[in-house]
C-alpha positions in Angstrom: 121.6 106.9 104.5 121.4 108.2 107.8 123.6 105.4 109.3 126.3 106.6 106.3 126.2 110.2 107.4 126.6 109.1 111.2 129.7 106.7 110.5 127.8 103.3 111.4 128.7 102.2 107.9 131.0 103.6 104.8 129.5 106.1 102.8 131.0 103.8 100.1 131.8 100.3 98.9 128.8 98.5 101.2 127.6 95.2 100.7 123.7 94.7 100.1 122.4 91.3 101.3 118.7 91.0 100.6 116.1 88.3 101.6 113.2 89.0 99.0 110.9 87.9 96.7 111.5 90.9 94.2 114.6 92.6 92.5 113.7 96.2 93.4 115.9 97.0 90.5 114.2 99.6 89.2 115.9 102.7 87.7 115.1 105.9 89.6 113.7 109.0 87.6 116.1 112.1 87.7 113.5 114.3 89.3 113.9 118.3 90.1 116.4 118.7 93.1 117.6 115.1 92.9 120.9 114.5 94.7 122.8 113.5 92.0 125.8 111.2 92.8 125.9 111.3 96.5 124.5 110.6 99.8 121.5 112.5 100.4 120.4 114.9 103.5 117.7 114.4 105.1 115.9 116.9 103.6 117.1 115.2 100.0 116.1 111.8 100.8 112.8 112.1 99.7 113.9 112.5 96.0 115.2 108.8 96.4 112.0 107.6 97.9 110.3 107.1 94.5 108.8 103.8 94.9 109.1 100.5 96.7 110.7 98.8 93.7 113.8 101.6 93.1 115.1 102.0 96.3 118.1 99.3 95.4 119.2 101.4 92.3 118.9 104.7 94.3 121.5 103.5 96.6 123.8 102.5 93.8 123.8 105.7 92.3 124.3 107.4 95.9 127.9 105.6 95.6 126.8 103.5 98.9 126.6 100.3 97.2 129.7 97.9 95.8 128.2 94.7 95.9 124.5 93.1 95.6 123.6 89.7 96.7 120.0 89.0 96.2 118.7 85.8 98.0 115.4 84.7 96.2 112.9 82.1 97.5 112.9 78.6 96.2 109.0 78.8 95.4 109.9 81.9 93.0 112.0 79.8 90.6 109.5 80.1 87.5 110.5 83.9 87.4 114.5 82.8 87.5 116.5 81.3 84.2 119.2 79.9 86.7 119.7 79.0 90.6 122.8 81.2 90.8 123.8 84.0 88.2 126.7 86.3 88.7 126.4 89.8 86.2 127.8 93.1 86.5 125.4 96.0 86.7 126.3 99.4 85.9 124.6 102.9 86.3 125.0 106.5 85.3 123.4 108.9 82.7 122.0 109.7 79.5 120.3 112.0 77.2 117.4 110.3 75.5 117.0 111.1 71.7 119.2 114.3 72.2 117.3 115.9 74.6 118.7 118.3 77.0 117.3 116.6 80.1 119.0 113.8 81.4 117.8 110.6 82.3 119.5 107.5 85.0 120.8 104.5 82.7 121.4 101.3 83.4 123.3 98.4 82.0 123.5 94.9 82.9 126.5 92.6 82.1 125.7 88.7 81.9 128.5 86.7 82.6 127.2 83.5 81.0 126.4 85.5 77.4 128.8 88.3 77.9 126.0 90.6 76.6 125.2 93.9 77.8 121.7 95.3 78.2 121.1 99.0 78.6 118.0 101.2 79.2 116.6 103.7 80.7 112.8 105.0 82.0 110.3 105.9 79.6 110.2 109.8 79.0 106.2 109.6 77.8 103.7 110.4 80.0 101.3 108.1 78.1 103.4 105.1 79.1 105.5 103.0 81.4 108.4 100.6 81.1 111.8 101.1 79.7 113.5 102.4 76.7 116.7 100.6 75.3 119.4 102.1 74.4 123.3 101.2 73.7 126.0 100.6 75.5 127.8 103.7 74.6 124.7 105.9 75.2 124.7 105.1 79.0 127.6 107.2 80.8 128.9 104.9 83.4 129.2 106.4 86.6 129.0 103.4 89.1 129.9 99.9 88.5 128.5 96.7 91.1 129.1 92.9 91.2 125.4 91.6 91.4 124.4 87.9 92.4 121.3 86.4 92.0 121.3 82.8 94.2 118.2 80.6 95.5 118.0 80.3 98.9 118.9 76.7 99.2 122.2 77.5 97.8 123.0 80.8 99.8 124.2 79.2 102.9 126.9 77.7 101.2 127.9 80.8 98.9 128.2 82.9 102.0 130.4 80.8 103.7 132.7 80.6 101.2 132.2 84.5 101.5 132.9 84.8 104.7 136.0 82.5 105.0 137.8 84.9 101.9 140.1 87.3 103.5 140.2 89.5 100.5 136.7 91.5 101.1 135.5 92.6 104.4 133.7 95.4 103.7 130.7 96.8 105.7 127.4 94.6 105.2 123.6 95.7 105.0 121.2 92.8 105.6 117.6 93.5 104.2 114.8 91.3 104.8 111.3 91.6 103.5 108.5 89.5 104.9 107.5 88.1 101.4 110.2 86.5 101.3 108.9 84.0 103.4 105.2 84.7 102.8 104.3 86.2 99.4 100.1 87.0 99.5 98.2 89.1 97.6 96.9 91.9 100.3 93.7 92.3 97.9 92.8 88.4 98.2 90.2 89.3 100.8 88.6 91.6 98.4 88.4 89.1 95.7 87.4 86.6 97.5 84.2 88.7 98.9 83.1 89.4 95.4 84.4 93.2 95.3 85.7 94.8 92.1 88.4 97.2 91.3 86.1 99.6 90.6 84.3 98.8 94.1 87.9 99.7 95.4 88.6 102.4 92.9 85.5 104.5 94.3 86.5 104.1 97.8 90.0 104.9 96.9 88.4 108.4 95.0 86.5 109.5 97.8 89.0 108.6 100.5 92.5 110.1 98.8 90.4 113.6 98.3 89.2 113.6 102.4 92.1 112.6 104.3 95.9 113.7 103.9 98.2 112.3 106.4 101.7 113.3 106.3 103.2 110.8 108.6 102.7 107.1 110.3 100.8 108.3 113.1 98.2 110.2 111.0 97.9 107.5 108.7 97.4 105.3 111.5 94.5 107.3 113.6 92.7 107.0 110.2 92.8 103.5 109.3 91.7 103.2 113.0 88.9 105.0 113.2 87.4 104.5 109.3 87.9 100.4 110.7 86.1 101.0 113.8 82.9 102.8 111.7 83.0 99.4 109.4 83.0 97.4 112.5 80.0 99.6 113.8 78.2 98.9 110.8 79.0 95.1 110.4 77.4 94.8 113.9 74.1 97.0 113.0 74.0 94.6 109.8 74.4 91.4 111.9 71.9 92.9 114.1 69.2 93.8 112.1 66.7 92.7 110.0 66.9 92.0 106.4 68.7 95.4 104.8 66.2 97.9 103.6 66.0 101.1 102.5 65.1 102.5 105.8 68.0 100.9 107.2 70.0 101.8 104.9 69.3 105.6 105.0 69.7 105.1 109.0 73.5 103.8 108.5 74.2 106.9 106.2 72.6 109.1 109.0 75.0 107.0 111.3 78.0 107.8 109.3 77.3 111.3 108.5 77.4 111.7 112.4 80.4 109.5 113.2 82.6 111.7 110.9 81.4 114.7 112.1 81.7 114.5 115.5 85.4 113.7 115.3 85.6 116.6 112.9 88.2 118.0 115.4 90.6 114.8 115.5 90.3 114.5 111.5 91.5 118.4 110.8 95.2 117.8 110.8 94.9 115.1 108.5 92.2 116.0 105.9 93.3 117.6 102.6 92.6 120.9 101.3 89.2 121.3 99.8 86.1 123.1 100.5 83.6 122.5 103.2 80.8 121.7 100.1 83.5 119.5 98.3 84.5 117.2 101.7 80.7 117.2 102.4 80.5 115.7 99.3 83.2 112.9 99.1 82.2 112.0 102.6 79.2 111.2 101.0 80.0 109.1 98.6 82.2 106.9 100.5 79.4 106.4 102.8 76.8 105.4 100.5 79.5 102.8 98.9 80.3 101.6 102.3 76.7 101.0 103.6 76.2 99.0 100.1 78.4 96.4 100.7 77.6 92.9 102.5 78.8 91.6 106.1 81.4 89.5 104.2 82.4 92.5 101.8 82.9 94.8 104.8 85.0 92.3 106.5 87.3 91.9 103.4 87.7 95.7 103.5 88.4 95.4 107.2 91.3 93.2 106.7 92.6 94.8 104.0 92.6 98.1 106.1 93.7 101.7 104.4 97.0 103.1 103.8 98.9 105.8 102.0 100.4 104.4 98.7 102.6 106.2 96.3 101.0 107.8 93.2 103.0 108.5 89.8 101.9 112.1 89.0 104.9 113.0 86.5 108.0 111.3 85.5 110.2 114.4 86.6 108.1 115.0 89.8 107.8 113.0 92.9 105.1 110.6 93.7 102.3 111.7 96.3 101.5 109.4 99.0 97.2 109.1 98.9 95.4 107.3 101.3 93.7 104.5 100.0 92.6 100.9 100.9 95.8 99.2 101.4 95.8 97.3 98.5 99.5 97.7 97.5 100.7 99.6 94.4 99.9 96.4 92.0 97.1 94.8 93.2 95.4 91.9 91.2 91.9 91.6 90.9 90.4 89.4 88.8 93.6 86.9 88.6 93.9 83.8 90.6 96.0 84.6 93.9 99.2 83.1 94.1 99.5 80.1 97.2 102.3 78.7 99.3 102.5 75.4 100.3 102.4 75.9 104.1 104.2 72.9 104.6 107.2 74.2 102.9 107.4 76.8 105.3 109.6 75.1 108.2 112.2 74.2 104.9 112.3 78.4 104.1 113.0 79.0 107.8 115.4 76.6 108.0 117.2 77.8 104.7 116.6 81.2 106.4 118.5 80.4 109.8 121.3 78.3 108.0 122.2 80.9 105.8 122.3 83.5 108.7 124.7 81.7 110.5 127.1 82.4 107.7 125.9 86.1 107.2 126.6 86.4 111.0 130.5 85.8 110.1 130.5 88.7 107.8 130.9 92.8 109.1 127.0 93.3 109.4 126.6 96.7 110.5 122.6 97.6 109.7 119.6 95.1 109.3 116.2 96.6 107.6 113.0 94.3 108.1 110.4 95.5 105.6 106.8 94.4 106.4 105.4 94.8 102.4 102.2 95.7 103.6 101.7 99.1 102.0 103.1 97.9 98.6 100.5 94.7 98.4 102.6 91.9 99.0 101.9 90.5 102.5 98.5 90.8 104.3 97.9 92.3 107.7 96.3 89.2 109.0 99.5 87.1 108.3 102.3 89.5 108.3 102.8 89.4 112.2 103.6 86.3 112.6 106.2 86.0 109.6 107.5 89.3 111.2 107.8 87.4 114.6 110.1 84.5 113.3 112.0 87.0 111.2 113.1 89.0 114.6 113.4 85.6 116.1 115.9 84.6 114.0 118.1 88.0 114.1 117.8 87.7 117.7 119.4 84.2 117.9 121.8 84.7 115.4 122.6 88.4 116.1 122.3 88.7 119.5 123.1 92.0 120.0 121.3 93.4 117.4 119.7 96.6 118.6 115.7 97.0 116.9 114.2 100.2 116.4 110.6 101.1 114.3 110.6 103.7 112.0 108.3 106.4 112.9 106.9 106.6 109.3 106.3 102.5 109.9 102.6 100.7 109.2 101.9 99.8 112.6 104.5 101.8 114.2 106.4 99.8 116.9 103.6 97.4 117.0 102.5 94.8 114.6 100.5 95.5 111.3 97.9 93.3 112.5 97.1 96.4 115.1 96.6 98.8 112.8 92.5 99.2 112.2 92.0 97.5 115.4 90.0 99.2 117.9 
């Protein structure tokens, strides 16, 4: 959006080419002060950033995007009916059940079946999901071409597109790290027999203790908590069998560790009373000192970050400081594992497709680390990020690299977050 305002790309008619495991086509909610049907300003862009699954449709509803090409990984074939599909997406407003409040709606026209499917977000505070409506109930504002194509077919498709002379619209290239490697961020916790309830207990206290407003605060708090966990691990490894005395000693050490850093924490603590702060800290410490060394190692690997938490369907989500499992962590389920032997093939498909993308007027490239959303672990993300950047440097040699100031890990790879 900043690029559109600055004139780097046009404010409408842009083609978005996405390498991603997820469609990210969730419809945003029409929250108060939403910048309706226009490119947002710096002050209003926050209303578009409601979740990591709806930023594409938010861009469509701003008028920026006119075509979406989603390149999905071959290993995700079970979630797709066809290797290639062409649809038309239309978006606008509806008034559910004759209410005064309007809501965004979306219609998908399938070229194969010639059927339209229209829906809007549920207005219920108790239920999530969508409500299906008829086509005439959605007041259409924007229409975009939508292509889904499997990675091994994408190079040939984009070769034909690059050779066409009818369409030379500006292109945004969007690459998600989970395209190359999708890993449940909670897998270390599951392997260490840490339950959902253990994590929710930690989250409950952390989110009331720490309220960072930006990436630098998030990084600092994550680093200090991880350092504390590492020190507890050292104590447990060096000490004799864990006893009540040692547990008390560790708890007292934790109180001292956090209290001596009060001035460092102060800008990032939540607006609670001193009594409440001590209570939440005490609960957090009592949880930490009871974990085994392997469990502490798992928590350390997972790390801590800010996640979106939905408060109300008509209000923006707030960001809470949590164990960094993402919005949709999957405890007590078998984690999905990719065949490492297929990585070379995925890289080759990626590079072949990039070759043809470079013949298009690419004006902007975005890369998402997928750590905060829980689809990439900190341990594996740096390697795949380097592979992607290396490919971009080879194929788009003049591309300048910038790091968002609120990126998890900042200009370093995300693995550096939480290390001493």
